[in-house]
Backbone as CSV, one residue per row, in Angstrom:
resi,resn,N_x,N_y,N_z,CA_x,CA_y,CA_z,C_x,C_y,C_z
1,MET,113.945,141.241,101.144,114.766,140.027,101.036,114.473,139.107,102.218
2,GLU,114.201,137.811,101.929,113.858,136.871,102.984,115.095,136.444,103.754
3,THR,114.987,136.402,105.054,116.083,135.926,105.901,115.615,134.685,106.637
4,THR,116.539,133.799,106.903,116.221,132.551,107.600,116.693,132.652,109.040
5,THR,115.784,132.495,109.953,116.094,132.544,111.376,115.801,131.182,111.977
6,PRO,116.350,130.913,113.183,116.058,129.641,113.826,114.575,129.410,114.000
7,ALA,113.815,130.453,114.280,112.376,130.300,114.480,111.661,129.932,113.204
8,ALA,112.299,130.268,112.073,111.665,129.984,110.785,111.888,128.559,110.326
9,HIS,112.818,127.867,110.983,113.116,126.497,110.615,111.862,125.632,110.783
10,GLY,111.673,124.675,109.931,110.508,123.822,110.008,109.380,124.304,109.142
11,ARG,109.610,125.378,108.373,108.578,125.876,107.490,108.349,124.921,106.329
12,LEU,107.261,125.160,105.626,106.835,124.269,104.558,107.904,124.058,103.503
13,GLU,108.682,125.088,103.187,109.655,124.958,102.105,110.748,123.939,102.403
14,TYR,110.916,123.557,103.684,111.948,122.585,104.043,111.367,121.195,104.307
15,PHE,110.103,121.018,103.951,109.485,119.695,104.087,110.141,118.763,103.070
16,PRO,110.880,117.724,103.513,111.711,116.939,102.588,110.935,115.857,101.842
17,ILE,111.375,115.572,100.640,110.781,114.506,99.845,110.953,113.162,100.536
18,SER,111.976,113.028,101.370,112.238,111.763,102.062,111.139,111.396,103.060
19,PHE,110.211,112.321,103.328,109.095,112.005,104.226,108.254,110.856,103.670
20,PHE,108.261,110.665,102.351,107.481,109.574,101.768,108.020,108.208,102.177
21,SER,109.257,108.152,102.660,109.797,106.879,103.127,109.055,106.386,104.374
22,VAL,108.399,107.308,105.080,107.578,106.919,106.229,106.455,105.988,105.763
23,VAL,105.846,106.337,104.635,104.758,105.521,104.092,105.279,104.138,103.709
24,MET,106.486,104.076,103.146,107.059,102.782,102.785,107.181,101.880,104.012
25,GLY,107.627,102.454,105.125,107.757,101.672,106.347,106.415,101.208,106.880
26,LEU,105.435,102.104,106.896,104.108,101.759,107.412,103.412,100.734,106.519
27,ALA,103.512,100.922,105.215,102.892,99.971,104.287,103.601,98.617,104.341
28,GLY,104.926,98.649,104.489,105.673,97.404,104.617,105.244,96.623,105.851
29,LEU,105.057,97.322,106.966,104.575,96.684,108.197,103.191,96.081,107.964
30,THR,102.338,96.806,107.262,100.986,96.326,106.966,101.026,95.021,106.175
31,ILE,101.839,94.994,105.122,101.933,93.805,104.268,102.523,92.628,105.040
32,ALA,103.489,92.917,105.916,104.086,91.853,106.731,103.026,91.198,107.615
33,TYR,102.225,92.024,108.281,101.159,91.476,109.135,100.119,90.742,108.298
34,LYS,99.829,91.271,107.133,98.845,90.626,106.259,99.301,89.233,105.859
35,LYS,100.585,89.100,105.535,101.121,87.796,105.129,101.176,86.838,106.310
36,VAL,101.575,87.322,107.476,101.632,86.469,108.668,100.223,86.006,109.050
37,GLU,99.247,86.915,108.968,97.854,86.541,109.260,97.382,85.433,108.319
38,GLN,97.795,85.519,107.074,97.407,84.517,106.084,98.048,83.166,106.375
39,VAL,99.351,83.175,106.666,100.082,81.918,106.867,99.709,81.252,108.182
40,TRP,99.550,82.054,109.236,99.229,81.484,110.546,97.733,81.508,110.859
41,HIS,96.930,81.901,109.882,95.469,81.879,110.010,94.974,82.712,111.199
42,TRP,95.584,83.866,111.363,95.127,84.793,112.403,93.872,85.510,111.925
43,GLN,92.894,85.591,112.786,91.679,86.354,112.480,91.745,87.686,113.243
44,THR,92.445,88.653,112.674,92.610,89.942,113.348,92.302,91.073,112.375
45,LEU,92.170,92.260,112.933,91.962,93.468,112.125,93.229,94.316,112.069
46,VAL,94.361,93.718,112.452,95.605,94.487,112.512,95.984,95.030,111.143
47,SER,96.037,94.173,110.142,96.480,94.635,108.825,95.507,95.633,108.184
48,PRO,94.175,95.451,108.263,93.283,96.485,107.711,93.431,97.835,108.401
49,VAL,93.604,97.817,109.721,93.775,99.079,110.460,95.087,99.747,110.069
50,LEU,96.152,98.951,109.979,97.451,99.501,109.574,97.383,100.048,108.147
51,CYS,96.641,99.362,107.284,96.499,99.819,105.896,95.814,101.175,105.844
52,ALA,94.756,101.325,106.616,94.042,102.607,106.653,94.939,103.714,107.195
53,PHE,95.714,103.381,108.224,96.623,104.369,108.806,97.697,104.785,107.803
54,ALA,98.295,103.797,107.114,99.334,104.093,106.123,98.773,104.947,104.986
55,ALA,97.552,104.638,104.547,96.924,105.421,103.473,96.674,106.855,103.921
56,ALA,96.241,107.026,105.166,95.987,108.376,105.690,97.279,109.177,105.769
57,VAL,98.354,108.529,106.225,99.648,109.206,106.307,100.130,109.597,104.912
58,TYR,99.934,108.701,103.946,100.331,109.007,102.565,99.599,110.246,102.051
59,LEU,98.299,110.321,102.304,97.512,111.467,101.835,97.980,112.765,102.482
60,VAL,98.285,112.694,103.777,98.752,113.899,104.487,100.091,114.355,103.922
61,ILE,101.022,113.428,103.740,102.340,113.782,103.218,102.234,114.282,101.779
62,ALA,101.411,113.598,100.970,101.241,114.005,99.572,100.628,115.400,99.475
63,PHE,99.623,115.685,100.286,98.999,117.010,100.282,99.999,118.078,100.715
64,THR,100.783,117.762,101.747,101.772,118.726,102.243,102.822,119.020,101.180
65,TYR,103.303,117.958,100.520,104.350,118.181,99.506,103.782,118.875,98.275
66,LEU,102.538,118.584,97.931,101.899,119.274,96.816,101.742,120.760,97.133
67,THR,101.421,121.065,98.378,101.332,122.462,98.803,102.692,123.130,98.706
68,LYS,103.730,122.413,99.104,105.093,122.936,98.974,105.412,123.213,97.506
69,LEU,105.004,122.303,96.622,105.259,122.479,95.198,104.596,123.733,94.653
70,THR,103.394,124.013,95.095,102.661,125.180,94.584,103.179,126.489,95.178
71,ARG,103.671,126.442,96.415,104.091,127.678,97.092,105.600,127.913,97.047
72,HIS,106.364,126.836,97.004,107.823,126.959,97.054,108.437,126.029,96.016
73,SER,108.056,126.195,94.776,108.486,125.279,93.718,110.003,125.256,93.558
74,HIS,110.663,126.374,93.843,112.121,126.399,93.678,112.815,125.473,94.669
75,HIS,112.219,125.263,95.851,112.786,124.319,96.815,112.628,122.881,96.321
76,VAL,111.515,122.615,95.654,111.308,121.285,95.079,112.327,121.042,93.959
77,VAL,112.557,122.063,93.140,113.552,121.955,92.069,114.932,121.707,92.649
78,ASP,115.259,122.400,93.738,116.557,122.198,94.393,116.720,120.756,94.868
79,GLU,115.635,120.196,95.439,115.698,118.800,95.879,115.879,117.863,94.694
80,PHE,115.199,118.187,93.593,115.272,117.332,92.408,116.660,117.354,91.792
81,ARG,117.392,118.426,91.994,118.750,118.539,91.462,119.800,118.034,92.447
82,HIS,119.375,117.710,93.652,120.301,117.253,94.686,120.752,115.825,94.370
83,PRO,122.057,115.523,94.438,122.549,114.198,94.051,122.048,113.057,94.922
84,ILE,121.608,113.347,96.151,121.096,112.305,97.043,119.567,112.337,97.104
85,ARG,118.992,113.508,97.277,117.540,113.602,97.425,116.783,113.237,96.153
86,LEU,117.430,113.348,95.007,116.807,112.959,93.752,116.277,111.530,93.823
87,SER,117.015,110.656,94.473,116.634,109.241,94.540,115.382,109.001,95.369
88,PHE,114.977,109.968,96.183,113.817,109.786,97.035,112.504,110.155,96.347
89,PHE,112.555,110.782,95.185,111.314,111.139,94.500,110.484,109.922,94.114
90,PRO,111.111,108.812,93.696,110.283,107.628,93.407,109.574,107.032,94.615
91,THR,109.900,107.495,95.841,109.134,107.004,96.994,107.670,107.410,96.889
92,ILE,107.377,108.409,96.061,105.981,108.806,95.829,105.221,107.657,95.172
93,SER,105.786,107.119,94.097,105.131,106.018,93.385,105.267,104.702,94.143
94,ILE,106.402,104.496,94.800,106.602,103.260,95.562,105.584,103.172,96.700
95,GLY,105.365,104.283,97.399,104.379,104.302,98.466,102.996,103.926,97.956
96,LEU,102.645,104.435,96.775,101.344,104.127,96.188,101.242,102.648,95.823
97,LEU,102.306,102.095,95.241,102.304,100.677,94.875,102.204,99.788,96.116
98,LEU,102.886,100.165,97.178,102.820,99.391,98.420,101.419,99.427,99.013
99,LEU,100.756,100.564,98.901,99.386,100.668,99.398,98.443,99.782,98.583
100,VAL,98.702,99.667,97.287,97.905,98.769,96.443,98.068,97.321,96.922
101,ILE,99.310,96.933,97.206,99.577,95.569,97.695,98.897,95.357,99.050
102,ALA,99.016,96.353,99.923,98.435,96.247,101.266,96.916,96.186,101.220
103,ALA,96.326,96.881,100.255,94.858,96.974,100.179,94.232,95.861,99.352
104,GLU,95.040,94.936,98.845,94.520,93.829,98.046,93.493,93.033,98.853
105,GLY,92.286,92.932,98.317,91.212,92.230,99.010,90.395,93.106,99.942
106,LEU,90.818,94.357,100.122,90.109,95.266,101.033,89.299,96.325,100.301
107,VAL,89.686,96.637,99.079,88.994,97.657,98.291,88.621,97.071,96.937
108,PRO,87.706,97.698,96.209,87.276,97.161,94.916,88.429,96.979,93.932
109,HIS,88.316,95.951,93.102,89.342,95.617,92.118,89.640,96.790,91.199
110,VAL,88.600,97.491,90.765,88.793,98.591,89.811,89.621,99.717,90.427
111,MET,89.470,99.929,91.729,90.264,100.959,92.406,91.732,100.537,92.474
112,LEU,91.968,99.277,92.823,93.343,98.773,92.862,93.981,98.874,91.483
113,GLN,93.223,98.532,90.461,93.720,98.575,89.087,94.125,99.990,88.692
114,SER,93.277,100.965,89.018,93.565,102.363,88.682,94.796,102.872,89.413
115,LEU,94.884,102.562,90.702,96.030,103.011,91.493,97.312,102.331,91.034
116,TRP,97.205,101.052,90.639,98.382,100.331,90.140,98.879,100.953,88.841
117,PHE,97.965,101.271,87.932,98.360,101.913,86.681,99.023,103.259,86.947
118,LEU,98.462,104.031,87.878,99.034,105.331,88.212,100.419,105.159,88.826
119,GLY,100.537,104.279,89.819,101.813,104.069,90.483,102.876,103.538,89.540
120,SER,102.503,102.603,88.677,103.467,102.020,87.733,103.925,103.051,86.707
121,SER,102.998,103.861,86.224,103.337,104.885,85.228,104.281,105.925,85.812
122,VAL,103.967,106.387,87.013,104.825,107.377,87.670,106.185,106.777,87.981
123,GLN,106.193,105.503,88.390,107.460,104.825,88.681,108.335,104.751,87.436
124,LEU,107.749,104.424,86.306,108.509,104.344,85.057,109.072,105.709,84.677
125,ILE,108.265,106.744,84.836,108.718,108.102,84.515,109.885,108.504,85.404
126,PHE,109.756,108.245,86.708,110.843,108.589,87.626,112.106,107.787,87.316
127,THR,111.951,106.517,86.962,113.107,105.693,86.627,113.845,106.255,85.415
128,LEU,113.095,106.630,84.396,113.699,107.212,83.196,114.395,108.534,83.513
129,ILE,113.760,109.358,84.330,114.338,110.659,84.682,115.625,110.490,85.486
130,VAL,115.568,109.624,86.516,116.729,109.443,87.396,117.898,108.827,86.637
131,LEU,117.636,107.774,85.861,118.721,107.143,85.116,119.303,108.097,84.071
132,SER,118.463,108.902,83.443,118.948,109.893,82.471,119.826,110.932,83.158
133,ALA,119.415,111.338,84.373,120.207,112.313,85.129,121.572,111.733,85.480
134,TRP,121.603,110.452,85.859,122.879,109.817,86.193,123.778,109.701,84.962
135,ILE,123.194,109.388,83.819,123.983,109.193,82.602,124.571,110.505,82.094
136,HIS,123.801,111.577,82.162,124.223,112.847,81.567,124.646,113.885,82.605
137,HIS,124.995,113.432,83.790,125.346,114.354,84.854,126.681,115.050,84.569
138,GLU,126.877,116.166,85.264,128.163,116.870,85.227,128.663,117.165,86.636
139,LYS,127.989,116.572,87.645,128.321,116.939,89.024,128.486,115.748,89.965
140,PHE,127.949,114.581,89.621,128.001,113.454,90.544,129.417,112.913,90.685
141,GLN,129.790,112.627,91.939,131.074,112.023,92.257,130.827,110.687,92.957
142,ILE,131.881,109.900,93.118,131.720,108.585,93.727,131.168,108.691,95.144
143,HIS,131.497,109.781,95.857,131.005,109.917,97.234,129.516,110.263,97.279
144,HIS,128.929,110.625,96.134,127.494,110.856,96.097,126.713,109.545,96.044
145,SER,127.351,108.485,95.584,126.662,107.196,95.502,126.381,106.677,96.906
146,ASN,125.199,106.141,97.102,124.779,105.629,98.400,123.619,104.670,98.182
147,PRO,123.274,103.870,99.194,122.213,102.875,99.001,120.861,103.448,98.600
148,ALA,120.636,104.739,98.846,119.365,105.346,98.427,119.211,105.299,96.910
149,TRP,120.305,105.102,96.196,120.225,104.989,94.737,119.431,103.750,94.323
150,PHE,119.274,102.799,95.232,118.452,101.630,94.918,116.966,101.958,94.851
151,ILE,116.555,103.043,95.490,115.125,103.334,95.603,114.421,103.387,94.252
152,PRO,114.959,104.109,93.254,114.274,104.113,91.961,114.183,102.734,91.326
153,ILE,115.110,101.827,91.701,115.143,100.495,91.122,114.186,99.561,91.850
154,VAL,114.163,99.619,93.184,113.293,98.747,93.968,111.837,98.944,93.571
155,GLY,111.468,100.161,93.242,110.095,100.438,92.838,109.665,99.608,91.643
156,ASN,110.572,99.384,90.704,110.248,98.573,89.535,110.020,97.113,89.918
157,ILE,110.787,96.605,90.878,110.622,95.218,91.302,109.301,95.034,92.044
158,LEU,108.773,96.109,92.634,107.506,96.037,93.354,106.306,95.906,92.420
159,VAL,106.432,96.433,91.212,105.296,96.459,90.291,104.671,95.076,90.096
160,PRO,105.467,94.001,89.891,104.849,92.681,89.706,104.102,92.162,90.935
161,VAL,104.541,92.563,92.125,103.901,92.071,93.347,102.430,92.466,93.355
162,ALA,102.144,93.659,92.859,100.753,94.102,92.760,100.160,93.783,91.402
163,GLY,100.999,93.741,90.359,100.505,93.598,89.003,100.050,92.200,88.636
164,VAL,100.750,91.174,89.113,100.401,89.788,88.764,98.995,89.425,89.233
165,PRO,98.618,89.717,90.496,97.246,89.387,90.919,96.179,90.131,90.114
166,LEU,96.548,91.277,89.541,95.606,92.038,88.729,95.553,91.535,87.295
167,GLY,96.445,90.581,86.952,96.405,89.964,85.640,97.356,90.538,84.609
168,TYR,98.278,91.423,85.030,99.182,92.087,84.086,100.562,91.421,84.108
169,MET,100.638,90.251,83.499,101.846,89.441,83.577,103.007,90.031,82.780
170,GLU,102.791,90.397,81.517,103.889,90.883,80.679,104.420,92.233,81.152
171,ILE,103.524,93.110,81.564,103.967,94.400,82.116,104.779,94.164,83.380
172,SER,104.356,93.211,84.180,105.074,92.888,85.415,106.476,92.371,85.102
173,TRP,106.591,91.508,84.084,107.917,91.031,83.686,108.789,92.174,83.185
174,PHE,108.206,93.130,82.502,108.945,94.296,82.008,109.591,95.052,83.170
175,PHE,108.798,95.365,84.182,109.321,96.117,85.319,110.300,95.282,86.144
176,PHE,110.004,93.988,86.293,110.908,93.126,87.052,112.282,93.059,86.392
177,SER,112.301,92.978,85.077,113.573,92.900,84.346,114.401,94.162,84.546
178,ILE,113.739,95.319,84.519,114.436,96.584,84.755,115.069,96.585,86.148
179,GLY,114.261,96.219,87.134,114.730,96.268,88.517,115.893,95.342,88.789
180,ILE,115.804,94.100,88.326,116.861,93.122,88.583,118.148,93.509,87.875
181,LEU,118.046,93.926,86.616,119.242,94.297,85.856,119.988,95.448,86.520
182,PHE,119.287,96.524,86.825,119.962,97.702,87.370,120.302,97.542,88.851
183,TRP,119.648,96.611,89.546,120.071,96.292,90.909,121.496,95.751,90.876
184,ILE,121.779,94.833,89.966,123.121,94.244,89.858,124.153,95.314,89.487
185,VAL,123.787,96.197,88.550,124.695,97.270,88.132,125.010,98.193,89.308
186,LEU,123.974,98.640,90.004,124.172,99.571,91.119,124.884,98.904,92.292
187,LEU,124.614,97.618,92.500,125.297,96.911,93.586,126.803,96.909,93.348
188,SER,127.214,96.735,92.112,128.648,96.758,91.780,129.250,98.134,92.053
189,ILE,128.512,99.181,91.677,128.986,100.551,91.901,129.135,100.822,93.391
190,LEU,128.143,100.417,94.168,128.166,100.704,95.600,129.233,99.889,96.320
191,MET,129.444,98.654,95.921,130.490,97.863,96.546,131.867,98.465,96.268
192,ASN,132.037,99.001,95.096,133.281,99.708,94.782,133.453,100.901,95.707
193,ARG,132.384,101.623,95.942,132.457,102.784,96.842,132.755,102.339,98.281
194,PHE,132.065,101.284,98.752,132.256,100.811,100.120,133.678,100.320,100.360
195,PHE,134.225,99.583,99.403,135.517,98.932,99.601,136.710,99.847,99.378
196,PHE,136.587,100.801,98.455,137.761,101.554,98.016,137.680,103.058,98.221
197,HIS,136.598,103.550,98.824,136.449,104.993,99.026,135.985,105.272,100.448
198,ASN,135.755,106.531,100.748,135.363,106.913,102.100,134.026,106.275,102.490
199,PRO,133.851,105.974,103.777,132.597,105.353,104.231,131.395,106.276,104.005
200,VAL,130.223,105.692,104.050,128.985,106.467,103.964,128.929,107.404,105.171
201,PRO,128.519,108.672,105.002,128.410,109.594,106.143,127.519,109.015,107.236
202,THR,127.856,109.337,108.469,127.149,108.763,109.616,125.639,108.952,109.518
203,LYS,125.202,110.138,109.101,123.768,110.430,109.021,123.054,109.482,108.068
204,LEU,123.780,109.011,107.039,123.168,108.152,106.019,123.398,106.664,106.274
205,LEU,124.029,106.313,107.399,124.283,104.900,107.691,123.012,104.041,107.658
206,PRO,121.872,104.546,108.159,120.657,103.717,108.088,120.288,103.293,106.670
207,THR,120.701,104.059,105.671,120.353,103.690,104.291,121.043,102.408,103.845
208,LEU,122.045,101.949,104.605,122.674,100.671,104.264,121.649,99.529,104.294
209,PHE,120.613,99.700,105.112,119.583,98.663,105.182,118.831,98.516,103.862
210,ILE,118.895,99.542,103.020,118.232,99.457,101.718,118.834,98.336,100.880
211,LEU,120.070,97.928,101.192,120.694,96.822,100.469,119.882,95.526,100.571
212,ILE,119.088,95.411,101.639,118.269,94.214,101.825,117.108,94.184,100.835
213,ALA,116.592,95.349,100.504,115.319,95.428,99.778,115.316,94.796,98.387
214,PRO,116.302,95.079,97.510,116.196,94.516,96.156,116.091,92.993,96.099
215,PRO,116.979,92.230,96.783,116.810,90.772,96.708,115.565,90.273,97.436
216,ALA,115.206,90.928,98.553,114.019,90.491,99.306,112.744,90.742,98.506
217,VAL,112.610,91.950,97.984,111.436,92.270,97.161,111.486,91.472,95.860
218,GLY,112.705,91.290,95.329,112.862,90.490,94.123,112.353,89.072,94.327
219,PHE,112.604,88.504,95.502,112.118,87.162,95.819,110.591,87.134,95.846
220,VAL,109.990,88.124,96.504,108.524,88.179,96.586,107.926,88.305,95.187
221,ALA,108.521,89.181,94.368,108.036,89.361,92.998,108.219,88.095,92.174
222,TRP,109.364,87.423,92.342,109.639,86.187,91.609,108.594,85.121,91.942
223,MET,108.240,85.028,93.207,107.229,84.055,93.623,105.874,84.376,93.014
224,ARG,105.554,85.656,92.902,104.284,86.039,92.258,104.321,85.689,90.771
225,LEU,105.438,85.978,90.122,105.562,85.723,88.688,105.543,84.231,88.373
226,HIS,105.937,83.393,89.336,105.986,81.953,89.121,104.893,81.222,89.889
227,LYS,103.801,81.933,90.150,102.599,81.334,90.746,102.885,80.631,92.071
228,GLY,103.827,81.159,92.835,104.106,80.615,94.153,105.005,79.397,94.181
229,VAL,105.608,79.062,93.049,106.503,77.904,92.997,107.912,78.324,93.434
230,LEU,108.441,77.670,94.463,109.779,77.978,94.959,110.808,77.194,94.149
231,ASP,111.652,77.903,93.408,112.677,77.258,92.596,114.055,77.805,92.959
232,ASP,115.073,77.391,92.216,116.444,77.779,92.553,116.705,79.285,92.452
233,PRO,116.285,79.964,91.380,116.487,81.432,91.346,115.808,82.131,92.517
234,GLY,114.637,81.652,92.903,113.954,82.238,94.058,114.759,82.065,95.328
235,ARG,115.327,80.873,95.505,116.154,80.624,96.687,117.385,81.538,96.700
236,ILE,117.988,81.739,95.549,119.169,82.605,95.479,118.806,84.019,95.924
237,LEU,117.692,84.530,95.445,117.262,85.878,95.831,116.995,85.947,97.333
238,TYR,116.276,84.943,97.859,115.953,84.985,99.286,117.199,84.912,100.157
239,TYR,118.070,83.958,99.869,119.231,83.786,100.744,120.240,84.926,100.596
240,ALA,120.255,85.583,99.434,121.070,86.800,99.303,120.537,87.885,100.222
241,ALA,119.207,87.994,100.285,118.588,88.985,101.173,118.832,88.636,102.637
242,LEU,118.743,87.336,102.971,118.951,86.917,104.354,120.389,87.161,104.793
243,PHE,121.351,86.859,103.916,122.753,87.105,104.277,123.008,88.603,104.452
244,THR,122.442,89.422,103.570,122.618,90.873,103.698,122.053,91.363,105.023
245,THR,120.927,90.791,105.439,120.331,91.143,106.731,121.272,90.776,107.876
246,LEU,121.827,89.566,107.821,122.775,89.128,108.853,124.012,90.026,108.881
247,LEU,124.501,90.389,107.710,125.679,91.243,107.616,125.432,92.589,108.286
248,LEU,124.258,93.153,108.080,123.938,94.459,108.663,123.672,94.353,110.166
249,PHE,122.988,93.296,110.584,122.768,93.099,112.024,124.095,92.894,112.748
250,PHE,125.056,92.293,112.071,126.387,92.071,112.638,127.083,93.399,112.933
251,GLN,126.677,94.466,112.253,127.282,95.787,112.419,126.441,96.699,113.311
252,TRP,125.639,96.127,114.196,124.678,96.894,114.969,125.317,98.029,115.782
253,LYS,126.556,97.848,116.197,127.216,98.885,116.995,127.391,100.183,116.202
254,GLN,127.531,100.065,114.896,127.662,101.262,114.055,126.338,102.015,113.972
255,PHE,125.235,101.282,113.948,123.930,101.914,113.741,123.386,102.580,115.003
256,VAL,123.687,102.009,116.163,123.150,102.582,117.401,123.790,103.929,117.733
257,LYS,124.877,104.271,117.074,125.549,105.551,117.324,124.905,106.702,116.565
258,VAL,124.044,106.382,115.597,123.489,107.412,114.715,122.354,108.157,115.414
259,LYS,122.454,109.477,115.443,121.392,110.307,116.013,120.161,110.243,115.128
260,PHE,118.981,110.274,115.753,117.747,110.136,114.975,117.575,111.268,113.968
261,ALA,117.178,110.874,112.778,116.775,111.795,111.712,115.908,110.984,110.755
262,LEU,115.318,111.623,109.784,114.432,110.914,108.859,115.075,109.698,108.182
263,PRO,116.388,109.721,107.884,116.989,108.518,107.290,116.812,107.252,108.121
264,TRP,116.477,107.394,109.416,116.220,106.207,110.232,115.095,105.361,109.647
265,TRP,114.169,106.003,108.923,113.056,105.250,108.343,113.544,104.257,107.290
266,ALA,114.793,104.408,106.848,115.364,103.443,105.909,115.507,102.065,106.536
267,TYR,115.462,101.987,107.880,115.497,100.689,108.540,114.206,99.897,108.300
268,SER,113.096,100.591,108.142,111.784,99.963,108.255,111.374,99.115,107.054
269,PHE,111.343,99.703,105.857,110.848,98.930,104.716,111.722,97.716,104.392
270,PRO,113.057,97.847,104.370,113.860,96.645,104.117,113.621,95.550,105.155
271,THR,113.449,95.942,106.434,113.152,94.948,107.466,111.804,94.291,107.201
272,ALA,110.844,95.086,106.754,109.535,94.529,106.387,109.675,93.571,105.204
273,ALA,110.523,93.927,104.244,110.688,93.099,103.051,111.251,91.727,103.399
274,ILE,112.270,91.681,104.262,112.851,90.384,104.623,111.884,89.601,105.522
275,THR,111.052,90.304,106.285,110.031,89.632,107.093,108.998,88.960,106.199
276,ILE,108.548,89.673,105.181,107.572,89.112,104.239,108.174,87.938,103.476
277,ALA,109.410,88.115,103.004,110.081,87.048,102.257,110.256,85.808,103.134
278,SER,110.620,86.005,104.392,110.813,84.868,105.308,109.486,84.167,105.597
279,THR,108.405,84.935,105.654,107.083,84.342,105.871,106.682,83.470,104.684
280,ILE,107.038,83.895,103.485,106.777,83.066,102.299,107.588,81.775,102.373
281,MET,108.844,81.877,102.812,109.669,80.672,102.970,109.057,79.738,104.015
282,LEU,108.543,80.301,105.087,107.871,79.493,106.101,106.666,78.784,105.501
283,GLU,105.922,79.502,104.682,104.737,78.936,104.042,105.106,77.781,103.111
284,LYS,106.229,77.918,102.397,106.604,76.922,101.398,107.392,75.757,101.992
285,ILE,108.227,76.030,102.991,109.125,75.003,103.527,108.715,74.556,104.916
286,GLY,108.244,75.496,105.747,107.900,75.170,107.122,109.152,75.005,107.970
287,GLY,109.007,74.429,109.131,110.161,74.167,109.987,110.325,75.181,111.102
288,VAL,111.066,74.743,112.129,111.280,75.575,113.316,112.108,76.815,112.984
289,PHE,113.102,76.650,112.099,113.981,77.771,111.791,113.193,78.952,111.246
290,PHE,112.396,78.726,110.224,111.668,79.834,109.610,110.560,80.356,110.520
291,ALA,109.952,79.468,111.305,108.933,79.925,112.258,109.550,80.860,113.293
292,THR,110.726,80.497,113.788,111.429,81.335,114.771,111.888,82.634,114.136
293,LEU,112.422,82.542,112.927,112.918,83.727,112.230,111.794,84.719,111.973
294,VAL,110.655,84.232,111.501,109.518,85.118,111.231,109.035,85.782,112.506
295,THR,108.963,85.011,113.592,108.527,85.578,114.872,109.463,86.697,115.314
296,PHE,110.760,86.424,115.251,111.747,87.441,115.642,111.641,88.681,114.767
297,LEU,111.588,88.480,113.459,111.559,89.615,112.540,110.291,90.445,112.702
298,LEU,109.152,89.779,112.915,107.895,90.522,113.069,107.900,91.348,114.345
299,VAL,108.403,90.770,115.433,108.490,91.514,116.704,109.466,92.678,116.545
300,PHE,110.609,92.404,115.926,111.607,93.456,115.720,111.045,94.567,114.838
301,LEU,110.383,94.197,113.744,109.813,95.186,112.824,108.758,96.036,113.515
302,THR,107.881,95.400,114.274,106.827,96.140,114.978,107.427,97.128,115.971
303,SER,108.387,96.656,116.756,109.047,97.530,117.741,109.766,98.673,117.053
304,LEU,110.401,98.367,115.919,111.139,99.379,115.177,110.221,100.472,114.666
305,VAL,109.100,100.089,114.058,108.180,101.088,113.498,107.555,101.937,114.604
306,VAL,107.208,101.304,115.720,106.676,102.070,116.862,107.707,103.083,117.337
307,LEU,108.967,102.646,117.456,110.043,103.550,117.865,110.197,104.696,116.869
308,LEU,110.149,104.387,115.584,110.304,105.418,114.555,109.166,106.437,114.606
309,ILE,107.963,105.966,114.834,106.821,106.882,114.935,106.993,107.817,116.118
310,VAL,107.361,107.246,117.264,107.557,108.058,118.472,108.680,109.064,118.260
311,LYS,109.810,108.613,117.722,110.957,109.491,117.484,110.609,110.602,116.496
312,THR,109.845,110.264,115.477,109.469,111.262,114.465,108.564,112.327,115.068
313,ILE,107.586,111.902,115.845,106.683,112.860,116.495,107.459,113.772,117.443
314,GLN,108.368,113.197,118.199,109.190,113.984,119.124,110.053,114.987,118.364
315,ALA,110.644,114.541,117.255,111.501,115.425,116.462,110.702,116.563,115.847
316,ILE,109.482,116.267,115.400,108.624,117.325,114.847,108.268,118.329,115.930
317,ALA,107.933,117.824,117.125,107.567,118.700,118.244,108.725,119.608,118.658
318,LYS,109.953,119.099,118.532,111.133,119.876,118.899,111.655,120.749,117.757
319,GLY,111.022,120.660,116.595,111.466,121.442,115.446,112.769,120.967,114.854
320,GLU,113.040,119.643,114.975,114.307,119.102,114.479,114.191,118.538,113.054
321,ILE,112.974,118.582,112.512,112.745,118.100,111.148,112.232,119.280,110.323
322,CYS,112.425,119.213,109.031,112.029,120.305,108.124,112.877,121.543,108.363
323,GLU,114.156,121.308,108.521,115.110,122.404,108.685,116.015,122.493,107.478
324,PRO,116.513,123.688,107.172,117.477,123.803,106.064,118.797,123.168,106.435
325,GLU,119.472,122.566,105.449,120.771,121.956,105.739,121.826,123.061,105.883
């Protein structure tokens, strides 16, 4: 009979699915730099280097989790049945879609096309599985709801960002419609939980930043679907994302109290999303406000990701990650 000792903590079977959120943060940073380089005409190798790094991290995490699946499949099943960790499985497809966006113009078109089809197909499968689990559940309670529930939805909104440049307009509209519709539904559920039930557990407070992602990514996708034309629906999506960002920054004292853990990576991709969205606004409108905002957000995002990388490496070295709950 297997026994679990402190020395055994950190073994492969406890490698969490949420590790894929690291790739989302790294790829988001890559895309942010890529967009800023484009708008400000920077001639740098920052975004290609970051893209290669994010892709390498994705491969390492994917190989590790695949090894876990083959050796400790029951632990993977346990995660899939978990009311919170279930939502992190689509980070597998989301990470792949983000890498496609980041690698646009860097790798052959046929490779991007193949990876986009794979990422979109897996994203659709995960969306169907997760939504079916929510509909037919017998165990979920209101306190299980949390911003991580947006993850399966945000992935659908990402599909057009990569799909439109590849020429897949109708498929992109299909995924965008899914994402926007269920974002509104889930936002209502979560606001009910925030206002009338117990607060989100301290460990999961960083996931509140995920609230930024749907409108911010939705804005980027909307701009792709409308050939870069800034219209009223686009403005609504952007300013909803900007207000959500301000609302969360206003609560900074709550976030600085949280001890580091993998959920901290939830800060990264949403921050990258609002940075990218703000850079598009700068490109379309110009002005001191957006130039200042983009500068601040890019510096903040870069510092944040560097901090997260350092903290993650330190936590791995101390054996504080990949432990049983």
